[in-house]
C-alpha positions in Angstrom: 0.0 -0.1 0.1 1.5 3.2 -1.3 0.8 7.0 -0.5 2.0 9.5 -2.8 3.5 12.8 -1.8 2.1 15.6 -4.2 2.5 19.4 -4.6 3.7 22.2 -6.5 7.3 22.6 -6.8 9.5 24.1 -4.0 6.7 23.3 -1.2 8.8 21.0 0.7 7.6 17.5 -0.7 11.3 16.0 -1.0 12.3 17.3 2.5 9.1 15.9 3.8 10.2 12.5 2.0 13.5 12.9 3.4 12.2 13.2 7.0 10.0 10.2 6.3 12.3 7.7 5.2 15.9 9.0 5.8 16.7 8.0 2.1 18.1 11.2 1.2 16.5 12.4 -2.0 18.0 15.3 -3.6 16.1 18.6 -2.1 16.8 21.6 -4.1 15.7 25.0 -4.8 14.2 24.7 -8.1 11.4 22.6 -9.7 11.6 19.1 -11.0 14.5 18.3 -8.6 12.7 14.8 -8.1 12.5 13.3 -11.4 12.1 9.6 -10.8 9.6 9.1 -7.9 11.5 8.1 -4.9 10.1 5.2 -3.0 10.7 5.1 0.9 9.4 2.1 3.1 8.5 3.9 6.5 8.4 2.2 10.0 4.6 3.1 11.4 5.4 4.6 15.0 3.5 2.4 17.8 3.9 2.6 21.4 2.2 -0.6 21.9 5.1 -2.5 20.1 7.8 -1.0 22.6 5.0 -2.4 25.4 5.1 -5.7 24.2 8.9 -5.7 23.6 9.3 -4.8 27.1 7.0 -7.7 28.6 8.3 -10.3 26.3 11.6 -9.8 25.8 12.2 -11.3 22.2 15.4 -11.7 19.7 14.0 -9.1 17.4 11.4 -6.5 16.9 9.7 -5.7 13.5 7.2 -2.6 13.1 4.8 -2.5 10.7 5.4 -0.3 7.5 4.1 1.8 4.9 5.1 3.1 1.4 5.8 6.4 0.9 6.3 7.6 -2.7 7.8 11.3 -3.5 6.3 12.4 -6.6 7.8 15.2 -8.7 6.2 18.9 -8.6 3.2 19.2 -10.7 2.7 22.4 -12.7 -0.4 24.1 -14.5 -0.9 22.0 -17.5 0.1 18.7 -16.3 -2.8 16.9 -17.5 -2.0 18.1 -20.9 1.6 16.6 -20.4 3.4 20.1 -19.1 6.6 19.9 -17.5 6.8 16.2 -16.8 3.2 15.7 -16.0 2.2 12.4 -17.5 4.6 10.6 -15.9 3.9 12.0 -12.4 0.1 11.6 -13.2 1.0 7.9 -14.0 2.9 7.7 -10.5 -0.2 8.9 -8.6 -2.4 6.8 -10.3 -0.2 3.7 -8.9 -0.7 5.1 -5.1 -3.4 4.3 -3.0 -3.8 7.8 -1.3 -2.3 11.1 -1.4 -0.5 13.4 0.9 -1.0 16.6 -0.5 1.6 19.4 0.7 0.7 23.0 0.8 3.5 25.7 1.5 2.0 27.7 4.4 5.1 29.9 5.2 7.0 33.2 3.8 10.2 32.9 2.7 11.8 35.5 0.1 15.0 33.0 -0.5 12.6 30.1 -1.5 11.2 30.8 -5.0 7.5 30.0 -5.5 6.5 28.7 -9.0 3.7 31.3 -9.2 5.8 34.2 -7.7 4.0 34.2 -4.3 2.5 31.9 -1.4 -1.1 31.7 -2.0 -2.0 27.7 -0.4 -5.6 28.1 -1.6 -4.4 28.8 -5.2 -1.7 26.2 -5.2 -4.3 23.5 -3.6 -6.7 24.8 -6.9 -3.9 24.3 -9.1 -3.1 20.5 -8.0 -6.9 19.7 -7.7 -7.8 21.1 -11.2 -4.7 19.1 -13.3 -5.8 15.8 -11.3 -9.6 16.5 -12.0 -8.8 17.5 -15.8 -6.7 14.0 -16.0 -10.0 12.2 -14.4 -12.1 13.9 -16.7 -10.0 12.6 -19.7 -10.4 9.1 -18.4 -14.3 9.6 -17.4 -15.2 10.7 -21.3 -13.1 8.0 -23.1 -14.7 5.2 -20.8 -18.0 7.0 -21.1 -17.8 6.6 -24.9 -17.1 3.3 -24.9 -19.6 2.0 -22.6 -22.4 4.3 -23.9 -22.6 2.0 -27.0 -22.9 -1.1 -25.3 -25.6 0.4 -22.8 -27.8 1.2 -26.0 -28.0 -2.5 -26.7 -29.7 -3.2 -23.4 -26.9 -4.5 -21.7 -27.5 -3.9 -17.9 -23.8 -3.6 -16.5 -23.1 -1.4 -19.2 -26.3 0.7 -18.2 -25.2 0.8 -14.3 -21.7 2.0 -15.2 -22.7 4.8 -17.6 -25.2 6.1 -15.0 -22.1 6.3 -12.4 -19.6 7.4 -15.0 -22.4 10.4 -15.8 -22.5 11.3 -12.0 -18.8 11.3 -11.8 -18.6 13.4 -15.1 -21.1 16.0 -13.9 -19.1 16.1 -10.7 -15.4 16.7 -12.1 -17.3 19.1 -14.4 -18.5 21.6 -11.4 -14.5 21.3 -10.7 -15.1 19.1 -7.7 -13.1 15.5 -7.0 -14.6 12.0 -7.5 -14.0 11.3 -4.0 -17.3 12.8 -3.1 -19.3 10.4 -5.3 -20.6 7.9 -2.8 -21.5 4.2 -4.1 -25.3 3.4 -3.8 -24.6 -0.2 -3.8 -21.9 -3.0 -4.2 -21.8 -2.9 -7.9 -21.0 0.8 -8.0 -18.3 0.1 -5.1 -16.3 -2.3 -7.3 -16.7 -0.1 -10.7 -15.4 3.4 -8.5 -12.3 1.0 -7.5 -11.8 -0.3 -10.9 -11.8 3.0 -12.4 -9.1 4.0 -10.5 -9.3 7.9 -10.7 -6.9 9.8 -9.2 -9.3 12.4 -7.1 -11.2 9.5 -5.8 -7.8 8.4 -3.7 -8.3 9.5 0.1 -6.2 12.7 0.9 -4.4 14.1 3.5 -3.3 17.9 3.5 0.0 18.8 4.9 0.3 22.4 5.8 4.1 23.1 5.8 4.9 26.2 8.2 7.9 27.6 9.7 9.1 26.7 13.0 6.8 29.6 14.8 3.8 28.0 13.7 4.8 24.5 14.0 2.3 24.4 17.3 -0.5 26.5 16.7 -0.3 27.2 12.8 -1.0 30.5 11.2 -3.2 32.3 8.9 -2.4 30.5 6.0 -3.3 27.2 7.8 -6.5 28.4 8.8 -7.3 29.4 5.4 -6.6 25.7 4.3 -9.0 24.3 7.2 -11.9 26.5 6.1 -11.6 25.5 2.2 -11.5 21.6 2.9 -14.0 21.4 5.9 -16.5 19.6 3.6 -13.9 17.3 2.2 -13.8 14.8 4.6 -9.7 15.2 4.6 -7.6 15.7 7.5 -5.3 18.6 7.8 -1.9 18.1 9.5 0.5 21.1 10.3 4.3 20.7 10.1 7.3 22.4 9.9 9.2 20.6 7.4 12.2 22.1 7.8 12.5 22.0 11.5 11.8 18.5 11.4 14.7 17.6 8.8 17.0 19.4 11.4 15.3 17.3 14.0 16.2 13.7 12.0 20.0 15.3 11.6 20.4 15.0 15.6 22.4 12.2 16.6 20.7 11.2 19.8 17.1 10.2 20.8 17.8 12.6 23.7 19.2 15.6 21.7 15.7 15.1 19.3 13.2 14.9 22.6 15.1 18.3 23.9 14.6 20.2 20.4 11.1 18.7 20.5 10.3 19.8 24.2 12.2 23.4 23.2 9.4 24.0 20.0 6.5 22.7 22.6 6.3 19.3 20.8 5.7 15.7 22.4 6.9 13.9 19.2 8.1 14.6 15.9 5.2 16.0 13.4 6.3 13.0 10.9 5.2 10.2 13.2 1.6 11.8 13.5 1.8 11.8 9.6 2.9 8.6 9.3 0.2 7.1 11.5 -2.4 9.3 9.5 -1.5 7.8 6.4 -1.7 4.6 7.9 -5.3 5.2 8.9 -6.0 6.8 5.7 -5.1 3.7 3.6 -7.3 2.0 5.7 -5.1 -0.1 7.4 -4.5 -1.5 10.9 -2.3 -3.4 12.9 -2.2 -6.9 14.7 0.7 -8.4 16.6 2.3 -11.7 17.1 4.2 -11.8 20.3 6.9 -14.9 21.0 10.3 -15.3 22.1 11.9 -15.1 18.6 10.3 -11.7 17.7 7.3 -9.3 18.6 6.1 -8.1 15.2 3.1 -5.8 14.0 1.6 -7.1 11.1 -0.5 -4.7 8.5 -4.0 -5.5 7.2 -6.9 -3.9 6.0 -9.6 -2.5 8.7 -12.4 -5.4 8.2 -9.8 -8.4 7.4 -11.4 -11.8 8.8 -8.5 -13.9 10.7 -7.8 -15.9 7.8 -7.0 -13.1 5.6 -5.0 -11.8 8.5 -3.0 -15.1 8.8 -2.5 -14.9 4.7 -0.5 -11.8 5.4 2.5 -13.9 7.3 2.0 -16.9 4.7 -0.4 -17.8 2.0 -0.3 -21.4 3.3 -1.7 -19.8 7.0 -4.8 -18.6 5.3 -5.3 -21.9 2.8 -5.1 -24.2 5.9 -6.5 -22.0 8.5 -8.2 -24.0 11.5 -8.5 -21.4 14.4 -6.8 -18.3 15.8 -6.2 -17.7 19.5 -6.7 -14.0 20.2 -5.7 -12.0 23.2 -6.6 -8.4 23.2 -3.8 -6.0 23.5 -4.9 -4.3 26.8 -5.4 -7.7 28.6 -2.0 -8.9 27.3 -0.7 -5.7 29.0 -2.6 -6.0 32.1 -1.9 -9.5 33.0 1.9 -9.3 31.8 2.3 -12.4 29.7 0.3 -15.3 27.4 0.3 -17.5 30.1 -1.3 -15.1 32.9 -3.6 -14.3 30.2 -4.8 -17.9 29.8 -4.7 -18.5 33.4 -7.1 -15.8 33.8 -9.4 -17.2 30.9 -8.9 -14.1 28.9 -7.3 -15.9 25.7 -10.3 -16.1 22.9 -10.5 -19.2 20.2 -11.7 -17.7 17.0 -12.8 -19.0 13.8 -12.9 -18.1 10.1 -15.6 -15.5 10.5 -13.7 -13.3 13.0 -13.3 -9.8 12.3 -9.6 -8.8 13.4 -9.5 -5.7 15.7 -6.6 -3.4 15.7 -4.2 -4.4 18.4 -5.3 -8.2 18.6 -2.4 -10.4 19.7 -2.8 -13.4 17.7 -1.8 -17.1 17.1 -2.7 -19.1 14.4 -3.5 -22.9 14.0 -3.4 -24.2 10.4 -2.9 -27.3 8.5 -1.8 -27.6 4.9 
């Protein structure tokens, strides 16, 4: 599962990517510095993992991860191939969610591609390019489907009706994510269309250090603009976060954060938000060999969760032994949880809950 970082050139995308992945993407003060999309596999910060490590004392600990893709800066006309438009739009299409970085700080030394700082205009520039690309996709598909719909093909009629709704939405300058599926068929079609503007989005307001805690007037404008979008807004001083990642020790980083009035790096909050945006959750396995966080989709069943470890676990699934995370911590060990009768045996229909500590029985 990938989240792609998008935005205009010089808004702080590559610097943010470096903070997230420590994979030092080139970060320079001019457009198109990131030509190929950089991909970073980022650990998801989770204090529960630290607590399980403390209790189990395993040989190793493996956190959950999420892929972050740094996509080069889009410009006006990208939907028509301006800049490196087509390539970048293709890279966004391959992502499951979008992290949209908006410049919300003034600095005369950093060039703005449109001459001055205006996050509302910047957001609309990106939105329009993505909407135009989707409009092109929808119109091409609609032309094909309409012919089949005229012959009385019920599936084609359903698809054409949905495409008409999406087309009307895009023509009004709105993104496809506001379209709600009315049934299972529409849900599957929306997924199959792979429209860029139907992907969930997280807005990152890149501010200077003074606005890291409480934001600024630019941030308030963004919040007001996206209030009906069902999107999250995060305030991040990306340049300062980059300085924090350069510090050698954990203690130094914590002192820096405390001086700023922050309890944790903003990028930690961002990674968790991206994980949630991708509709992901975590379950744990905990033994002396390893304590590990496994990534599954919200709503996955026990066999699907087992399949993340190995496909054989899903095929031959018999049952899952489940301990709620809070019970594991409360009793202090698996043995004590069993003694207290708090270990549950669950079958194929069980929907895994975030934080479950699980052990699978299977037979292949």
